[in-house]
KOLDO-969904 format. One record per residue: residue number from 1; x, y, z of N, C-alpha, C in turn. Coordinates in steps of 0.1 Angstrom, whole numbers. Layout:
BEGIN
[NUM, [X, Y, Z], [X, Y, Z], [X, Y, Z]]
...
# end
This chain:
BEGIN
[1, [632, -421, -1194], [618, -421, -1199], [616, -431, -1210]]
[2, [604, -435, -1213], [602, -444, -1225], [607, -438, -1238]]
[3, [612, -447, -1246], [617, -442, -1259], [606, -435, -1268]]
[4, [593, -441, -1267], [582, -435, -1274], [579, -421, -1270]]
[5, [579, -419, -1257], [577, -406, -1251], [588, -396, -1256]]
[6, [600, -400, -1256], [611, -392, -1261], [609, -388, -1275]]
[7, [605, -398, -1283], [602, -395, -1297], [591, -385, -1299]]
[8, [580, -386, -1292], [569, -377, -1293], [573, -363, -1288]]
[9, [581, -362, -1278], [586, -349, -1273], [595, -342, -1283]]
[10, [604, -350, -1289], [613, -344, -1299], [605, -340, -1311]]
[11, [594, -348, -1314], [586, -345, -1326], [579, -331, -1324]]
[12, [576, -328, -1312], [570, -315, -1309], [580, -303, -1313]]
[13, [592, -305, -1310], [602, -295, -1314], [603, -294, -1329]]
[14, [603, -305, -1335], [605, -305, -1350], [593, -299, -1357]]
[15, [581, -300, -1351], [569, -294, -1357], [569, -279, -1354]]
[16, [573, -274, -1342], [571, -260, -1339], [582, -252, -1345]]
[17, [593, -257, -1349], [604, -249, -1354], [601, -243, -1367]]
[18, [596, -250, -1377], [592, -244, -1390], [580, -235, -1388]]
[19, [572, -237, -1378], [561, -228, -1376], [565, -215, -1372]]
[20, [576, -214, -1363], [582, -201, -1359], [586, -194, -1372]]
[21, [593, -200, -1380], [599, -194, -1392], [588, -189, -1402]]
[22, [577, -197, -1402], [566, -193, -1411], [560, -179, -1408]]
[23, [560, -176, -1395], [554, -163, -1392], [560, -151, -1398]]
[24, [573, -152, -1402], [580, -141, -1408], [575, -138, -1422]]
[25, [572, -148, -1430], [568, -145, -1444], [553, -148, -1446]]
[26, [545, -145, -1436], [531, -147, -1437], [525, -139, -1449]]
[27, [516, -146, -1456], [508, -139, -1467], [517, -137, -1479]]
[28, [527, -145, -1481], [536, -144, -1493], [539, -157, -1500]]
[29, [537, -168, -1493], [541, -181, -1499], [529, -188, -1505]]
[30, [530, -193, -1517], [520, -202, -1522], [521, -215, -1515]]
[31, [510, -223, -1513], [510, -234, -1504], [518, -246, -1509]]
[32, [518, -249, -1522], [525, -261, -1527], [540, -259, -1524]]
[33, [547, -248, -1529], [561, -246, -1526], [564, -245, -1511]]
[34, [554, -241, -1503], [556, -240, -1489], [558, -254, -1483]]
[35, [549, -263, -1487], [550, -277, -1482], [564, -283, -1486]]
[36, [568, -281, -1499], [581, -286, -1503], [592, -280, -1495]]
[37, [592, -267, -1493], [602, -260, -1486], [603, -265, -1471]]
[38, [592, -266, -1464], [592, -270, -1450], [598, -285, -1449]]
[39, [593, -293, -1458], [598, -307, -1458], [613, -308, -1459]]
[40, [618, -301, -1469], [633, -301, -1472], [640, -294, -1461]]
[41, [635, -284, -1456], [641, -276, -1445], [643, -284, -1433]]
[42, [633, -292, -1429], [634, -301, -1417], [646, -311, -1419]]
[43, [648, -315, -1431], [658, -325, -1433], [672, -319, -1434]]
[44, [673, -307, -1441], [686, -301, -1444], [691, -291, -1434]]
[45, [682, -286, -1426], [686, -276, -1416], [683, -281, -1402]]
[46, [671, -284, -1399], [667, -287, -1385], [674, -300, -1380]]
[47, [672, -311, -1388], [677, -324, -1384], [692, -324, -1381]]
[48, [701, -318, -1390], [715, -318, -1387], [718, -311, -1374]]
[49, [712, -300, -1371], [715, -293, -1359], [710, -300, -1347]]
[50, [698, -306, -1348], [693, -314, -1337], [703, -325, -1334]]
[51, [708, -332, -1344], [718, -343, -1341], [731, -337, -1336]]
[52, [736, -327, -1342], [749, -322, -1338], [749, -317, -1323]]
[53, [738, -311, -1319], [737, -306, -1305], [732, -316, -1295]]
[54, [720, -322, -1298], [713, -330, -1289], [715, -345, -1291]]
[55, [720, -349, -1303], [722, -363, -1306], [736, -369, -1304]]
[56, [744, -362, -1297], [758, -366, -1296], [767, -364, -1308]]
[57, [763, -354, -1316], [771, -350, -1327], [784, -343, -1324]]
[58, [791, -338, -1334], [805, -333, -1332], [804, -321, -1323]]
[59, [794, -312, -1324], [793, -301, -1315], [791, -304, -1301]]
[60, [783, -314, -1298], [781, -319, -1285], [794, -325, -1279]]
[61, [801, -332, -1287], [814, -338, -1283], [824, -327, -1280]]
[62, [823, -316, -1287], [832, -305, -1286], [830, -298, -1273]]
[63, [817, -298, -1268], [813, -292, -1256], [804, -280, -1257]]
[64, [796, -280, -1268], [786, -269, -1270], [773, -274, -1263]]
[65, [766, -265, -1255], [754, -268, -1248], [742, -260, -1252]]
[66, [731, -266, -1253], [718, -259, -1256], [707, -267, -1248]]
[67, [702, -260, -1238], [693, -268, -1229], [680, -271, -1236]]
[68, [673, -262, -1242], [660, -264, -1247], [657, -259, -1261]]
[69, [668, -255, -1269], [666, -251, -1283], [670, -238, -1287]]
[70, [678, -231, -1280], [683, -218, -1284], [690, -218, -1298]]
[71, [698, -229, -1300], [704, -231, -1313], [695, -239, -1322]]
[72, [691, -251, -1317], [684, -260, -1325], [671, -255, -1331]]
[73, [664, -247, -1322], [651, -242, -1326], [651, -227, -1331]]
[74, [656, -219, -1322], [654, -204, -1324], [664, -198, -1334]]
[75, [677, -202, -1333], [686, -197, -1343], [683, -202, -1357]]
[76, [681, -215, -1358], [678, -221, -1371], [665, -214, -1377]]
[77, [655, -213, -1369], [642, -207, -1375], [644, -192, -1377]]
[78, [650, -185, -1368], [652, -171, -1369], [660, -166, -1381]]
[79, [671, -173, -1383], [680, -169, -1394], [675, -174, -1408]]
[80, [668, -185, -1407], [661, -190, -1420], [650, -181, -1423]]
[81, [643, -175, -1413], [633, -165, -1416], [638, -153, -1422]]
[82, [650, -148, -1417], [657, -137, -1423], [660, -139, -1438]]
[83, [665, -151, -1441], [669, -155, -1454], [657, -155, -1463]]
[84, [646, -160, -1458], [633, -161, -1466], [628, -147, -1470]]
[85, [630, -137, -1461], [625, -124, -1464], [633, -118, -1476]]
[86, [646, -122, -1477], [654, -117, -1488], [650, -123, -1501]]
[87, [643, -134, -1501], [638, -141, -1513], [624, -137, -1517]]
[88, [615, -137, -1507], [601, -135, -1511], [597, -120, -1510]]
[89, [604, -111, -1504], [601, -97, -1504], [590, -94, -1494]]
[90, [583, -83, -1497], [574, -77, -1488], [559, -81, -1492]]
[91, [550, -80, -1482], [536, -82, -1484], [531, -70, -1493]]
[92, [520, -73, -1500], [513, -63, -1507], [502, -57, -1499]]
[93, [502, -45, -1496], [492, -39, -1487], [480, -34, -1496]]
[94, [468, -36, -1491], [457, -30, -1498], [456, -15, -1495]]
[95, [447, -9, -1503], [446, 6, -1501], [442, 9, -1487]]
[96, [450, 18, -1481], [446, 22, -1467], [450, 12, -1456]]
[97, [456, 1, -1460], [460, -9, -1450], [474, -6, -1444]]
[98, [475, -7, -1431], [488, -6, -1424], [492, -20, -1419]]
[99, [502, -26, -1426], [506, -39, -1423], [514, -40, -1410]]
[100, [518, -29, -1404], [525, -30, -1391], [516, -31, -1379]]
[101, [502, -30, -1382], [493, -31, -1371], [486, -45, -1371]]
[102, [487, -51, -1359], [480, -65, -1358], [465, -64, -1361]]
[103, [460, -74, -1368], [446, -73, -1372], [437, -76, -1360]]
[104, [442, -83, -1349], [434, -86, -1338], [443, -87, -1326]]
[105, [443, -77, -1318], [451, -76, -1306], [448, -86, -1295]]
[106, [435, -89, -1293], [432, -100, -1283], [437, -113, -1287]]
[107, [438, -116, -1300], [444, -129, -1305], [459, -129, -1302]]
[108, [465, -117, -1303], [480, -116, -1300], [481, -120, -1285]]
[109, [473, -115, -1276], [474, -118, -1262], [471, -133, -1259]]
[110, [461, -138, -1266], [457, -152, -1264], [469, -161, -1269]]
[111, [475, -158, -1280], [486, -166, -1285], [498, -165, -1276]]
[112, [500, -154, -1270], [511, -152, -1261], [509, -161, -1248]]
[113, [497, -161, -1244], [493, -169, -1232], [495, -183, -1234]]
[114, [491, -188, -1246], [493, -202, -1249], [507, -206, -1251]]
[115, [515, -197, -1257], [529, -199, -1258], [536, -200, -1245]]
[116, [533, -190, -1237], [540, -189, -1223], [537, -202, -1215]]
[117, [524, -206, -1216], [521, -219, -1209], [528, -231, -1214]]
[118, [529, -232, -1228], [536, -243, -1234], [551, -242, -1232]]
[119, [556, -231, -1230], [571, -229, -1228], [575, -236, -1216]]
[120, [567, -238, -1206], [571, -246, -1194], [573, -260, -1198]]
[121, [566, -265, -1208], [568, -278, -1213], [581, -279, -1221]]
[122, [583, -269, -1229], [596, -269, -1237], [608, -269, -1228]]
[123, [609, -259, -1219], [620, -257, -1211], [621, -266, -1199]]
[124, [610, -267, -1191], [610, -276, -1180], [611, -290, -1184]]
[125, [604, -294, -1195], [605, -307, -1200], [618, -312, -1205]]
[126, [626, -302, -1209], [639, -306, -1215], [649, -312, -1205]]
[127, [645, -311, -1192], [653, -319, -1182], [651, -334, -1184]]
[128, [640, -338, -1191], [637, -352, -1193], [635, -359, -1180]]
[129, [631, -352, -1169], [629, -358, -1156], [622, -348, -1147]]
[130, [615, -352, -1137], [608, -343, -1128], [617, -342, -1116]]
[131, [625, -331, -1116], [635, -329, -1105], [639, -315, -1104]]
[132, [651, -313, -1098], [655, -299, -1095], [659, -291, -1108]]
[133, [664, -298, -1118], [668, -291, -1130], [655, -286, -1137]]
[134, [645, -295, -1138], [632, -291, -1144], [626, -279, -1137]]
[135, [626, -279, -1124], [620, -268, -1116], [628, -255, -1119]]
[136, [641, -256, -1119], [650, -244, -1122], [647, -239, -1136]]
[137, [646, -248, -1145], [643, -243, -1159], [630, -236, -1160]]
[138, [619, -241, -1153], [606, -235, -1154], [606, -222, -1147]]
[139, [612, -221, -1135], [613, -208, -1128], [621, -198, -1135]]
[140, [632, -202, -1141], [641, -193, -1148], [633, -187, -1161]]
[141, [625, -196, -1167], [617, -192, -1178], [607, -181, -1174]]
[142, [601, -183, -1163], [591, -173, -1158], [598, -160, -1154]]
[143, [609, -160, -1148], [616, -148, -1144], [621, -140, -1156]]
[144, [627, -147, -1166], [632, -140, -1178], [621, -134, -1186]]
[145, [610, -141, -1187], [598, -136, -1195], [592, -124, -1188]]
[146, [590, -125, -1175], [584, -114, -1167], [592, -101, -1167]]
[147, [605, -103, -1166], [614, -91, -1166], [614, -85, -1180]]
[148, [615, -93, -1190], [615, -88, -1204], [602, -81, -1207]]
[149, [591, -87, -1203], [578, -82, -1205], [577, -68, -1199]]
[150, [581, -66, -1187], [580, -53, -1180], [589, -43, -1187]]
[151, [601, -46, -1190], [610, -36, -1195], [606, -33, -1210]]
[152, [601, -42, -1217], [596, -39, -1231], [584, -29, -1230]]
[153, [575, -32, -1220], [564, -23, -1218], [569, -9, -1215]]
[154, [579, -8, -1206], [585, 5, -1203], [591, 12, -1215]]
[155, [598, 5, -1223], [604, 10, -1235], [593, 16, -1244]]
[156, [583, 8, -1246], [571, 12, -1254], [565, 25, -1249]]
[157, [564, 25, -1236], [557, 37, -1229], [566, 49, -1230]]
[158, [579, 48, -1229], [588, 59, -1230], [589, 64, -1244]]
[159, [590, 55, -1254], [591, 59, -1268], [578, 64, -1274]]
[160, [567, 57, -1271], [554, 60, -1278], [545, 68, -1269]]
[161, [548, 70, -1257], [540, 78, -1248], [528, 70, -1241]]
[162, [528, 57, -1244], [517, 49, -1238], [522, 34, -1238]]
[163, [517, 27, -1228], [521, 12, -1228], [511, 5, -1238]]
[164, [516, -5, -1244], [508, -13, -1254], [508, -28, -1250]]
[165, [496, -34, -1253], [495, -48, -1250], [503, -56, -1259]]
[166, [504, -52, -1272], [513, -60, -1282], [527, -59, -1277]]
[167, [532, -48, -1273], [546, -47, -1268], [548, -56, -1256]]
[168, [539, -56, -1247], [540, -65, -1236], [541, -79, -1240]]
[169, [533, -83, -1250], [534, -97, -1254], [547, -101, -1261]]
[170, [552, -92, -1270], [564, -94, -1277], [576, -95, -1267]]
[171, [576, -86, -1257], [586, -87, -1247], [587, -100, -1239]]
[172, [575, -105, -1236], [575, -118, -1229], [581, -129, -1238]]
[173, [578, -130, -1251], [583, -140, -1259], [598, -138, -1261]]
[174, [603, -125, -1262], [617, -123, -1263], [624, -129, -1251]]
[175, [619, -127, -1239], [625, -132, -1227], [625, -148, -1227]]
[176, [614, -154, -1231], [614, -168, -1232], [623, -174, -1242]]
[177, [624, -168, -1254], [633, -173, -1264], [648, -171, -1260]]
[178, [651, -161, -1253], [665, -158, -1249], [670, -167, -1238]]
[179, [661, -170, -1229], [665, -179, -1218], [665, -194, -1221]]
[180, [659, -197, -1232], [657, -211, -1236], [670, -219, -1236]]
[181, [681, -215, -1242], [693, -223, -1243], [700, -225, -1229]]
[182, [696, -216, -1220], [703, -216, -1207], [694, -219, -1195]]
[183, [682, -222, -1198], [672, -223, -1187], [675, -233, -1176]]
[184, [681, -244, -1180], [684, -255, -1170], [698, -255, -1165]]
[185, [705, -244, -1168], [720, -244, -1165], [723, -232, -1156]]
[186, [714, -223, -1153], [717, -210, -1147], [709, -208, -1134]]
[187, [713, -199, -1126], [706, -196, -1113], [695, -185, -1117]]
[188, [685, -184, -1108], [675, -174, -1110], [680, -160, -1113]]
[189, [691, -156, -1106], [697, -142, -1109], [702, -141, -1123]]
[190, [706, -152, -1129], [710, -152, -1143], [699, -150, -1152]]
[191, [687, -156, -1149], [675, -154, -1157], [671, -140, -1156]]
[192, [672, -133, -1145], [669, -119, -1144], [677, -111, -1153]]
[193, [690, -114, -1154], [699, -107, -1163], [695, -109, -1177]]
[194, [692, -122, -1180], [688, -125, -1194], [676, -117, -1198]]
[195, [666, -116, -1189], [654, -108, -1192], [657, -93, -1195]]
[196, [667, -88, -1188], [671, -74, -1191], [677, -73, -1205]]
[197, [687, -81, -1207], [694, -81, -1220], [684, -84, -1231]]
[198, [675, -93, -1230], [666, -97, -1240], [657, -86, -1244]]
[199, [652, -78, -1235], [642, -68, -1238], [650, -56, -1246]]
[200, [661, -52, -1241], [668, -41, -1247], [674, -45, -1261]]
[201, [680, -57, -1262], [686, -61, -1275], [676, -64, -1285]]
[202, [666, -72, -1282], [656, -77, -1291], [648, -65, -1296]]
[203, [645, -55, -1287], [637, -44, -1292], [645, -36, -1302]]
[204, [658, -34, -1300], [666, -26, -1309], [667, -34, -1323]]
[205, [669, -47, -1322], [670, -55, -1334], [657, -55, -1342]]
[206, [646, -56, -1336], [633, -55, -1343], [632, -41, -1350]]
[207, [636, -31, -1343], [636, -17, -1350], [645, -17, -1361]]
[208, [657, -24, -1360], [667, -24, -1371], [661, -31, -1383]]
[209, [654, -42, -1381], [648, -49, -1393], [638, -39, -1400]]
[210, [630, -32, -1393], [620, -23, -1399], [627, -12, -1407]]
[211, [638, -6, -1401], [645, 4, -1408], [652, -1, -1420]]
[212, [655, -14, -1420], [662, -20, -1432], [652, -23, -1443]]
[213, [639, -21, -1440], [629, -23, -1450], [625, -38, -1452]]
[214, [628, -46, -1442], [624, -61, -1443], [611, -62, -1436]]
[215, [602, -70, -1443], [589, -72, -1438], [588, -85, -1430]]
[216, [593, -85, -1418], [592, -96, -1409], [579, -95, -1401]]
[217, [568, -102, -1405], [555, -100, -1400], [554, -102, -1385]]
[218, [561, -111, -1380], [560, -115, -1365], [573, -113, -1358]]
[219, [582, -105, -1363], [595, -102, -1356], [603, -115, -1353]]
[220, [603, -124, -1362], [608, -137, -1359], [624, -136, -1358]]
[221, [630, -129, -1366], [645, -128, -1365], [649, -120, -1353]]
[222, [643, -109, -1350], [647, -100, -1339], [644, -107, -1326]]
[223, [633, -114, -1324], [629, -120, -1312], [634, -134, -1310]]
[224, [631, -143, -1320], [635, -157, -1318], [649, -159, -1323]]
[225, [653, -155, -1335], [666, -157, -1340], [677, -151, -1331]]
[226, [676, -138, -1329], [686, -131, -1321], [684, -134, -1306]]
[227, [672, -137, -1302], [670, -141, -1288], [678, -154, -1285]]
[228, [676, -164, -1293], [683, -176, -1292], [698, -174, -1293]]
[229, [702, -166, -1302], [716, -163, -1304], [723, -157, -1292]]
[230, [716, -147, -1286], [722, -140, -1274], [721, -149, -1262]]
[231, [710, -157, -1260], [710, -166, -1249], [720, -177, -1250]]
[232, [723, -182, -1262], [733, -192, -1264], [747, -187, -1259]]
[233, [750, -174, -1262], [763, -169, -1258], [763, -166, -1243]]
[234, [752, -161, -1238], [752, -157, -1224], [753, -170, -1215]]
[235, [749, -181, -1220], [751, -194, -1213], [766, -196, -1208]]
[236, [775, -192, -1217], [789, -194, -1214], [794, -184, -1202]]
[237, [786, -174, -1200], [789, -164, -1189], [781, -167, -1176]]
[238, [769, -172, -1178], [760, -172, -1166], [758, -186, -1160]]
[239, [763, -196, -1167], [762, -210, -1161], [769, -211, -1147]]
[240, [765, -221, -1140], [772, -223, -1127], [787, -224, -1128]]
[241, [794, -221, -1117], [808, -221, -1117], [814, -235, -1117]]
[242, [827, -236, -1118], [834, -249, -1119], [832, -258, -1108]]
[243, [828, -253, -1096], [826, -261, -1085], [814, -271, -1087]]
[244, [806, -268, -1097], [794, -276, -1100], [797, -288, -1109]]
[245, [810, -289, -1113], [814, -300, -1121], [828, -305, -1116]]
[246, [828, -310, -1103], [841, -312, -1097], [848, -324, -1102]]
[247, [841, -335, -1107], [848, -346, -1112], [855, -354, -1101]]
[248, [861, -365, -1105], [868, -374, -1096], [860, -378, -1083]]
[249, [847, -379, -1085], [839, -384, -1074], [837, -374, -1063]]
[250, [841, -362, -1065], [840, -351, -1054], [825, -347, -1054]]
[251, [821, -342, -1042], [807, -337, -1041], [806, -322, -1046]]
[252, [795, -319, -1051], [792, -305, -1056], [783, -298, -1046]]
[253, [783, -285, -1046], [774, -278, -1037], [759, -280, -1040]]
[254, [751, -279, -1030], [737, -282, -1032], [730, -272, -1041]]
[255, [735, -260, -1043], [728, -250, -1051], [730, -252, -1066]]
[256, [738, -261, -1070], [741, -263, -1084], [728, -267, -1092]]
[257, [725, -260, -1103], [713, -263, -1110], [713, -276, -1117]]
[258, [724, -278, -1125], [725, -290, -1133], [740, -295, -1132]]
[259, [743, -301, -1121], [757, -305, -1118], [763, -314, -1128]]
[260, [776, -313, -1130], [784, -322, -1139], [780, -320, -1154]]
[261, [775, -308, -1157], [772, -305, -1171], [781, -293, -1176]]
[262, [775, -282, -1178], [783, -270, -1183], [786, -261, -1172]]
[263, [797, -254, -1172], [801, -244, -1163], [806, -232, -1170]]
[264, [805, -220, -1164], [810, -208, -1171], [825, -207, -1171]]
[265, [830, -202, -1183], [844, -200, -1184], [847, -193, -1198]]
[266, [858, -188, -1199], [862, -182, -1212], [861, -191, -1224]]
[267, [866, -204, -1221], [866, -214, -1231], [852, -218, -1235]]
[268, [843, -219, -1226], [829, -222, -1229], [822, -211, -1236]]
[269, [825, -199, -1232], [820, -187, -1240], [824, -188, -1254]]
[270, [836, -191, -1257], [841, -191, -1271], [834, -202, -1279]]
[271, [832, -214, -1273], [825, -225, -1279], [811, -221, -1283]]
[272, [804, -214, -1273], [790, -210, -1276], [789, -200, -1287]]
[273, [799, -191, -1287], [799, -180, -1298], [801, -187, -1312]]
[274, [810, -196, -1312], [813, -203, -1325], [801, -211, -1330]]
[275, [795, -218, -1321], [783, -226, -1324], [771, -217, -1329]]
[276, [769, -206, -1322], [758, -197, -1326], [761, -190, -1340]]
[277, [773, -186, -1342], [776, -180, -1355], [775, -190, -1366]]
[278, [781, -202, -1364], [780, -213, -1374], [766, -216, -1377]]
[279, [757, -218, -1367], [743, -221, -1370], [736, -210, -1377]]
[280, [738, -197, -1374], [732, -186, -1381], [736, -186, -1395]]
[281, [749, -187, -1398], [754, -187, -1412], [748, -199, -1420]]
[282, [749, -211, -1414], [745, -223, -1420], [730, -222, -1424]]
[283, [722, -218, -1414], [707, -217, -1416], [704, -207, -1427]]
[284, [710, -196, -1427], [708, -185, -1437], [711, -190, -1451]]
[285, [723, -195, -1453], [728, -199, -1466], [720, -211, -1472]]
[286, [718, -221, -1464], [710, -233, -1469], [696, -229, -1472]]
[287, [690, -220, -1464], [676, -215, -1467], [675, -208, -1480]]
[288, [685, -199, -1483], [685, -191, -1495], [687, -201, -1507]]
[289, [696, -210, -1506], [698, -219, -1517], [686, -228, -1519]]
[290, [680, -232, -1509], [668, -241, -1510], [656, -233, -1516]]
[291, [654, -221, -1512], [643, -213, -1518], [646, -210, -1533]]
[292, [658, -206, -1536], [661, -203, -1550], [659, -216, -1558]]
[293, [663, -227, -1553], [662, -240, -1561], [647, -243, -1563]]
[294, [639, -242, -1553], [625, -246, -1554], [618, -236, -1564]]
[295, [622, -224, -1563], [616, -214, -1572], [619, -216, -1587]]
[296, [629, -223, -1590], [632, -227, -1604], [622, -236, -1610]]
[297, [615, -244, -1601], [606, -254, -1606], [591, -251, -1602]]
[298, [590, -245, -1590], [576, -241, -1586], [577, -227, -1580]]
[299, [570, -217, -1587], [571, -204, -1582], [566, -203, -1568]]
[300, [574, -196, -1560], [570, -195, -1545], [560, -183, -1543]]
[301, [563, -172, -1549], [555, -160, -1546], [544, -159, -1557]]
[302, [532, -156, -1554], [522, -154, -1564], [525, -143, -1574]]
[303, [519, -143, -1586], [522, -133, -1596], [518, -119, -1591]]
[304, [524, -109, -1597], [522, -95, -1592], [507, -91, -1593]]
[305, [500, -97, -1603], [486, -93, -1605], [476, -101, -1598]]
[306, [481, -109, -1588], [472, -118, -1581], [462, -110, -1572]]
[307, [451, -117, -1569], [442, -112, -1559], [449, -110, -1546]]
[308, [446, -99, -1539], [453, -96, -1526], [450, -106, -1516]]
[309, [439, -114, -1517], [436, -124, -1507], [442, -138, -1511]]
[310, [454, -140, -1506], [461, -152, -1510], [454, -165, -1504]]
[311, [447, -164, -1493], [440, -175, -1487], [429, -179, -1497]]
[312, [422, -170, -1502], [411, -173, -1511], [416, -179, -1524]]
[313, [427, -174, -1529], [433, -180, -1541], [438, -194, -1539]]
[314, [445, -196, -1528], [451, -209, -1526], [442, -220, -1520]]
[315, [432, -216, -1512], [424, -226, -1505], [409, -224, -1507]]
[316, [405, -213, -1513], [391, -211, -1515], [383, -207, -1503]]
[317, [391, -203, -1493], [385, -198, -1480], [393, -186, -1475]]
[318, [386, -179, -1466], [392, -167, -1460], [391, -168, -1445]]
[319, [398, -161, -1438], [398, -161, -1423], [384, -157, -1418]]
[320, [379, -147, -1424], [366, -141, -1420], [356, -141, -1432]]
[321, [344, -146, -1430], [334, -147, -1440], [327, -133, -1441]]
[322, [327, -127, -1452], [320, -114, -1453], [305, -116, -1452]]
[323, [299, -107, -1445], [284, -108, -1443], [278, -94, -1442]]
[324, [265, -93, -1444], [259, -80, -1443], [260, -75, -1429]]
[325, [264, -63, -1427], [265, -57, -1413], [252, -54, -1408]]
[326, [251, -54, -1395], [239, -50, -1388], [235, -36, -1391]]
[327, [223, -33, -1395], [218, -20, -1398], [206, -16, -1390]]
[328, [205, -4, -1387], [193, 1, -1379], [183, 7, -1388]]
[329, [171, 1, -1389], [161, 7, -1398], [150, 12, -1389]]
[330, [146, 25, -1392], [136, 31, -1383], [122, 28, -1388]]
[331, [114, 24, -1379], [100, 21, -1383], [92, 34, -1384]]
[332, [82, 33, -1392], [73, 45, -1393], [65, 47, -1381]]
[333, [62, 60, -1378], [55, 63, -1366], [40, 58, -1367]]
[334, [34, 54, -1356], [20, 49, -1356], [11, 60, -1362]]
[335, [0, 55, -1369], [-10, 65, -1374], [-16, 73, -1363]]
[336, [-17, 86, -1366], [-24, 95, -1356], [-15, 100, -1346]]
[337, [-2, 95, -1346], [7, 100, -1335], [9, 114, -1336]]
[338, [10, 120, -1348], [13, 134, -1349], [1, 142, -1345]]
[339, [-11, 137, -1348], [-23, 145, -1344], [-26, 145, -1329]]
[340, [-23, 134, -1323], [-25, 133, -1308], [-14, 139, -1300]]
[341, [-3, 141, -1307], [9, 147, -1300], [16, 137, -1292]]
[342, [13, 124, -1294], [20, 114, -1287], [34, 112, -1292]]
[343, [44, 112, -1284], [58, 111, -1289], [63, 98, -1284]]
[344, [64, 89, -1294], [70, 76, -1291], [84, 75, -1295]]
[345, [93, 68, -1288], [107, 66, -1292], [107, 58, -1305]]
[346, [117, 61, -1313], [117, 54, -1326], [120, 39, -1324]]
[347, [112, 31, -1330], [113, 17, -1329], [123, 12, -1340]]
[348, [131, 2, -1337], [141, -2, -1347], [141, -17, -1349]]
[349, [145, -21, -1361], [147, -35, -1363], [162, -36, -1365]]
[350, [168, -47, -1360], [182, -50, -1363], [183, -61, -1373]]
# end
C-alpha cells in the first residue's frame, strides 16, 4: 500500500489509543495538564510499544505477535487508565447523583454501534491488504463480539433479574477488544472461544474494580486493558498449528488464516505472556511517574472547592444548555360557560 496511506492508518491508532484511556478518568482532569499528559504519553508509552511490536523492534524480532493492537493499543491504554485512577481519585457526585448510571443510554448504544462498525477497519484493515486474512479478521471480530454480547446479556439477566442494553453494549466491546490481537491469526472457532472467555473474565474484572473502590467511568481497564491482555495470551493457544508455517518452500494447507506467521505452541504462549505482563507493568509505572511529574508543575485535579461542572469551569460551556421547561398553563373558561352549563375541555398553552 502507499506509504502515505500507511501513515494515515497508523495515525488513527495513535489518536484512538489515548482516547480509550481518557474515558476512565472522565470529569477529573483539568484541560491544560490533560494536553500535556496525552502528548507526553504518546511519546513515552505508545510510540515505544508501537515500534517494538509493529516496527520491527526487539519484541517483534523475538517473536511476539499482535495483529491489530491488543498490546499496542488496549494494554497500554487500559493499564495507563488504571494508573491514572490511582492518581486522580474519584469523581465528585452531586447530591442525589448516581455516577454508576449512564446519563444517556441511547448514546451508549450509538457509540457502541459506531465502534463496532469502525472495528472492522481496525481489525480487518490490519491485514494491510484485501484478502483472506482481512476477511478472517473481520469475521472473527464479528463472532467474538456477538458471543460476548450475548453472554454478557445473560450474566446481567441472571444477576440483576433483567437484561440491560448497557450490559449488551459493554459485552460487545469486551469481545472486540479481546479478539483484536488474534483476529487475523485464528480460525472462527477460536473467535467463538475468545468471545466466551472475554464475557466471563471482563465481567468479573469490572466488578473487581468497583469493589476495589476505583472510579473507572467507562470500564477501560476491565474491558480494554484486560481484554487485550487476555487476547494476547490466548493467541499463543488459538493460532493455527505448525503446519501453517512449514518453511523450506513447502506448501501449507488452504485453511490457514495467515500462513508463515505465528503458530500455536508452548513457546509462543510464553512469549505472549511475557510481552503482555511487560507492557502492563511498563504502561502503569510510566503513567504514574508522568502524572506525578506533571502535577508538580501544573495541578491535574481541580481544587476541592471547585464548581461541580468542570466543563463550565474549563471551557465556559456545558454539554446541555439549561432552559425553561415546557409548562402547561390552563386558560380561563369562556364567559358565561358556567351559566349555560357548557363544559369545554381545558385549553392549554405550551
